[in-house]
N, C-alpha and C positions, 0 to 999 in steps of 0.2 A: 687366845682362842679366837677363831674366825668362824662366822656362820656362813656356810656355803649353801646356795639354793640351786636346785636342779633347774636347767633352762632348756631342755630338749623334749618337747612334747611328742616326739616320735619314739622316745626311749633311747637306750644306748648302754654303754659299758661304764660302770662306776668310775673307772680309772681314766676316762677321757676328760682331760682338763678343761677343754672348751665346752663341755656339757654342764659346767658349774659356773655360778657367779658368786664371788670373783673367780676368774680362771684359776684352776688348780684342782687338787684332789683333797677332800677332807681327811684329816689325820686324827691321831689319838686324842688330841686336846681340842678338836673342833666339833662343831655341830653341823648336821646335814639336814636340810629341809627339802622334802619332795612334795610339792603342793600344786604344781603347774597342771593346768587342764591339758587334755590330749590335743595334738595338732589338728588342724581343720581336716575334717573327713575321717578322723580316727575315733574309735570308741574307747581306746585305752592304750597303754604302753607299759613296757617293762624296763626297769633299771637292773642290769645284770652285774652281779658281783662275781668275778672270776678270780679265784685264788683267795688269799687271806688279806683282809683289810682291817684296820683298827680305826674306830671313830668314837669321839666322846659321847655323842648322842645322835639319834636319828628321829626326825618327825616325819612320818608318812601320813600326809593329810590330803590325799586325793584318792577318792574311791576308784577311779579309773586307772590308777597306777599300781604296779606290782613291783616289789623288790624281789628279784630272782637271785637266790643264793645258791652257789655251786652245789652240784649233787642233786639237782631237781627240787630243792626246797624253795619256798617262796613265802613272802609276807605281803599282806594287803591291808589297806585302810578300810574301816567300815563305811558302808554307804550312808550318806546323810539324807 
């Protein structure tokens, strides 16, 4: 199991390997953490899931981040 951390404060597509640390895409046995503050000058960002992905667990711990799931669905973290 690998813990991947989102590293693009401007947002992007889930499957872009360079947007994760370590570089790669979280898989079915991995965990994914999205807790990065937005890039300078931005008030928020979206991580877009296009198509089907499997991940062991997701921690969305940034109120300014949205996890956008295909079909117009989305999930967000509560404001703190």
